[in-house]
C-alpha positions in Angstrom: 98.1 101.1 77.9 101.7 100.3 77.1 100.7 99.2 73.5 98.7 102.4 73.0 101.5 104.6 74.0 103.9 102.8 71.7 101.4 102.9 68.8 101.1 106.7 69.3 104.9 107.0 69.2 105.1 105.0 66.0 102.3 107.1 64.5 104.3 110.3 65.3 107.4 109.1 63.5 105.4 107.8 60.4 106.5 110.6 58.1 110.2 110.0 59.0 109.9 106.2 58.4 108.2 106.9 55.1 110.9 109.2 53.9 113.5 106.6 55.0 111.8 103.9 53.1 111.5 106.0 50.0 115.3 106.5 50.1 116.0 102.8 50.7 114.1 102.0 47.6 116.9 103.7 45.6 119.6 101.4 47.1 120.0 98.0 45.5 119.0 95.2 47.9 122.2 93.1 47.3 124.6 96.1 47.9 126.4 96.2 51.2 126.7 99.3 53.3 130.2 100.2 52.2 129.3 100.1 48.5 126.1 102.0 49.1 127.9 104.8 50.9 130.4 105.1 48.0 127.8 105.1 45.2 125.0 106.9 47.0 126.7 109.2 49.5 123.8 111.7 49.9 121.0 109.1 50.1 123.0 107.0 52.7 123.8 110.1 54.7 120.0 111.0 54.8 119.1 107.4 55.6 121.5 107.4 58.5 120.2 110.7 59.8 116.6 109.5 59.7 117.6 106.2 61.3 119.0 108.1 64.2 115.7 109.9 64.7 113.8 106.7 65.1 116.3 104.6 67.0 115.5 105.7 70.6 113.6 103.6 73.0 112.8 103.7 76.6 111.9 101.6 79.8 108.8 102.2 81.7 108.1 101.4 85.5 104.6 102.0 86.7 103.2 101.6 90.3 99.6 101.8 91.4 98.5 101.9 95.0 94.8 101.1 95.6 93.7 100.7 99.1 96.2 98.2 100.7 97.3 96.7 97.4 100.4 97.6 95.3 100.3 96.9 91.6 103.4 96.8 89.5 104.0 96.9 85.8 107.2 97.4 83.8 108.7 97.2 80.3 112.6 97.1 80.1 115.1 97.3 82.9 113.8 100.1 85.2 113.7 98.8 88.8 110.9 99.0 91.4 111.7 98.2 95.0 109.9 97.9 98.3 113.3 96.9 99.8 113.0 93.8 97.5 112.9 94.1 93.7 109.4 94.0 92.3 109.9 94.5 88.6 111.2 92.0 86.1 114.5 92.8 84.2 113.8 92.4 80.5 117.3 91.6 79.3 119.3 88.8 77.9 120.3 87.8 81.5 116.7 86.8 82.1 116.1 83.1 81.4 112.5 83.7 80.3 113.6 86.3 77.8 116.4 83.9 76.7 113.8 81.3 76.0 111.5 83.6 74.1 114.2 84.9 71.8 115.5 81.3 71.3 112.0 80.2 70.1 112.2 83.1 67.5 115.2 81.4 66.0 117.8 83.9 67.2 121.5 83.2 67.9 121.8 84.4 71.6 125.7 84.4 71.6 125.7 86.8 68.7 122.9 89.0 70.1 124.8 89.6 73.3 127.2 91.6 71.5 124.5 93.6 69.7 121.8 94.4 72.4 121.1 93.8 76.0 117.5 95.0 76.6 114.8 92.8 75.2 111.7 94.9 75.8 111.0 98.6 75.7 108.8 101.4 74.1 109.9 102.7 70.8 113.1 101.6 69.3 111.8 101.1 65.8 115.0 99.5 64.3 114.8 96.4 66.6 111.0 96.1 66.1 109.5 97.1 62.6 112.9 97.4 61.2 114.6 94.3 62.6 114.9 92.7 59.2 117.5 95.2 58.3 120.0 93.8 60.8 121.7 90.6 59.9 121.7 89.3 63.5 118.0 89.9 64.0 116.7 89.2 60.5 116.2 85.4 61.0 113.6 86.1 63.8 110.1 84.8 63.1 108.7 88.0 64.5 109.8 91.2 66.2 112.4 90.2 68.8 112.1 93.3 71.0 108.6 93.8 72.2 106.6 96.3 74.5 104.5 93.7 76.4 104.8 94.5 80.2 105.3 92.3 83.2 102.8 93.0 85.8 102.1 91.9 89.4 98.9 90.4 90.7 98.8 92.7 93.5 101.0 93.0 96.7 99.5 93.5 100.0 101.1 96.6 101.6 102.2 95.5 105.2 102.9 97.6 108.1 106.7 97.1 107.6 106.4 98.8 104.2 108.3 102.1 104.6 108.9 103.5 101.0 108.7 102.6 97.4 111.6 103.2 94.9 111.0 103.5 91.1 114.3 104.0 89.2 115.7 103.9 85.7 118.4 101.4 84.9 121.1 104.1 85.0 120.7 104.3 88.8 121.8 100.7 89.6 124.0 100.3 86.6 126.1 103.3 87.5 126.5 102.0 91.1 127.3 98.5 89.9 129.9 99.7 87.4 131.6 101.8 89.9 131.7 99.5 92.8 131.3 96.0 91.5 128.6 95.5 94.2 126.7 92.1 94.0 123.7 93.5 96.0 122.9 96.8 94.4 119.3 96.9 95.4 120.1 96.6 99.0 122.8 99.2 98.7 120.5 101.7 97.2 117.8 100.9 99.9 120.5 101.7 102.5 121.4 105.0 100.9 117.6 106.0 100.7 117.1 105.0 104.4 120.1 107.0 105.4 118.9 110.1 103.5 115.5 109.9 105.2 117.3 110.7 108.4 118.9 113.7 106.9 116.3 115.2 104.3 112.8 116.7 104.9 111.2 115.8 101.5 111.0 112.8 99.3 112.4 114.9 96.4 115.5 115.9 98.5 116.0 112.2 99.5 116.0 111.0 95.9 118.3 113.9 94.8 120.8 113.2 97.6 121.0 109.5 96.6 121.6 110.4 93.0 124.2 112.9 94.0 126.0 110.2 96.0 125.9 107.7 93.2 127.2 110.3 90.7 130.2 111.1 93.1 130.9 107.4 93.5 130.9 106.9 89.7 133.1 110.0 89.2 135.6 108.9 91.8 135.8 105.5 90.2 136.5 107.1 86.9 139.2 109.6 88.3 141.1 106.9 90.3 143.7 105.8 87.8 144.9 102.8 89.9 141.4 101.4 90.5 139.6 102.7 87.5 136.6 100.5 86.5 136.6 99.6 82.7 132.8 100.3 82.8 133.0 103.9 84.1 134.0 105.8 80.9 130.5 107.1 80.7 127.6 107.6 83.1 124.0 106.7 82.2 121.3 109.3 82.9 119.6 108.6 86.3 116.0 109.0 87.4 114.8 108.1 90.9 111.4 108.4 92.4 110.8 107.8 96.2 107.4 107.5 97.7 106.5 106.7 101.3 103.5 104.6 102.2 102.0 106.9 104.8 100.9 110.5 104.3 103.3 112.2 106.9 106.8 112.4 108.0 108.0 112.0 111.6 111.0 113.7 113.0 113.9 111.3 113.7 116.6 111.7 116.5 119.2 112.7 113.9 117.3 115.7 112.8 115.9 114.3 109.5 112.6 112.8 108.8 111.4 109.2 108.4 108.0 107.8 107.4 105.9 107.1 110.4 105.9 103.4 109.7 109.6 103.5 110.3 110.2 105.4 113.6 113.9 105.1 113.5 116.7 104.5 111.0 117.4 101.1 112.4 113.8 100.1 111.7 114.5 100.6 107.9 117.9 98.8 108.0 116.3 95.9 109.9 113.8 95.5 107.0 116.7 95.4 104.5 118.6 92.9 106.7 115.6 90.5 107.0 114.9 90.7 103.3 113.0 87.5 102.2 111.1 86.6 99.1 107.4 87.7 99.2 105.0 84.7 99.1 102.2 86.8 97.4 104.5 88.3 94.8 104.0 86.9 91.2 104.6 88.1 87.8 102.9 87.4 84.5 103.8 88.6 81.0 101.3 89.9 78.6 103.0 88.3 75.6 100.2 86.3 73.9 102.7 84.0 72.2 103.9 82.6 75.4 101.0 82.8 77.8 97.3 82.1 77.6 95.2 84.7 79.6 91.8 83.5 80.9 88.8 84.5 78.6 85.2 85.1 79.6 82.1 83.5 78.1 82.3 85.7 75.0 85.9 84.8 74.4 87.3 88.2 75.5 90.1 88.7 77.9 89.0 89.5 81.3 90.2 93.1 82.4 92.9 93.4 85.0 93.1 97.2 85.2 89.9 99.4 85.3 90.1 102.3 82.8 86.6 103.4 83.3 87.7 106.8 84.8 90.1 107.3 81.9 87.5 106.7 79.2 85.0 108.9 81.1 87.5 111.8 81.2 88.5 111.2 77.5 84.8 111.3 76.4 84.3 114.7 78.1 87.5 116.3 76.8 87.4 115.4 73.1 88.8 118.8 72.0 91.9 118.4 74.2 92.3 114.8 73.0 92.3 116.0 69.3 94.7 118.9 70.1 97.1 116.4 71.7 96.9 114.1 68.6 97.6 117.0 66.2 100.6 118.1 68.4 102.0 114.5 68.2 101.7 114.5 64.4 104.2 117.5 64.3 106.8 115.6 66.4 
C-alpha cells in the first residue's frame, strides 16, 4: 500500500519531472551551479521552481485494530503511542538506518548536515534525483526509501486506555522548547490530564496541541531562556483514539475511557511503563531482510486487502475518475 501511494504520487508529478529534465539537458554537465545561473538565468530559475514543486515528502503512521490485536505501520518519524512508543523512527539516530545507509556507501558525518529523515513518501530529489546531490550521488541505490516498519500484532490488554498517532512536529516542538528527555511520557501525561477535562477525543487532541503551542511560544519569547531551536514551529497533527466505545464521567467533571476509571489509573500506566514482550518490528526493505516465501516462491500476505479489491472492482468509474484527477495535480 505504501509503495502504491508513492507510485501514484510520482505518476502525478511526471509532467513536472519531464519538463525539469528537458531544461537540465540544456545545462552542460561539468558546469557548477554558480556558472549555470550566470549563463542560463531563465533556465535555472525554471529548474529551481520545478524542483521546489517535487521536493516535498511526508511521514505516514497507520494503526489497524482487528479484534483484540493492534497492528502498526509507519514510514518516517511520526509517532504511535500506547503509553510506550510503538513506531520506529526512520532517521539518522536509528542504528539500523545508519547501517543501511553505510552499506550504500554514504558518508554519515556529511549526511547529518544535509538530511535527518531516512524514509518517507515522496521527496523526489532524495530518491529518483539523488544523483544530483554530491553528498548522495555515491550511493549504490536510492538512500531515502518508502519501505515501512510494521508490527507483528500487539495484544490489546485491559490496561490499554488510548492510542496516540502524531506527526513529528508534536514531539519535536515539545523537545525543542523544554529539552525534555522523556517526550513520549510528557505527551501521555498531557493527554491523560485532558481526558479529565474534555468531553471528546477531538477536544482532547486540540487541547494538547494548544498547550504544546503555548509552551513553544513562551520558550521563543523568553529572551533569557530562549531555546536556539524555537525560531520556528513545525506543523502538528495529533489523533487520539480510545480502546473502548464509550466515555465515563470522572470526578473532575471531564471524561475518561471506561478502561481508566480515574486520572490516576492513566498516570499509573505511564509510571509503570515497561517494554512489551510481544512487540516486534520488521522492515519491508528487501535488501536487508528476507521475508518467508510460499511453495510458489511468492511472499506470504501479512495484510488482507480482499475487501479493498472487492470494492475497487465494483467502483471502476470512481477509480478512473480519481486517476484522471491525479494526472492534473
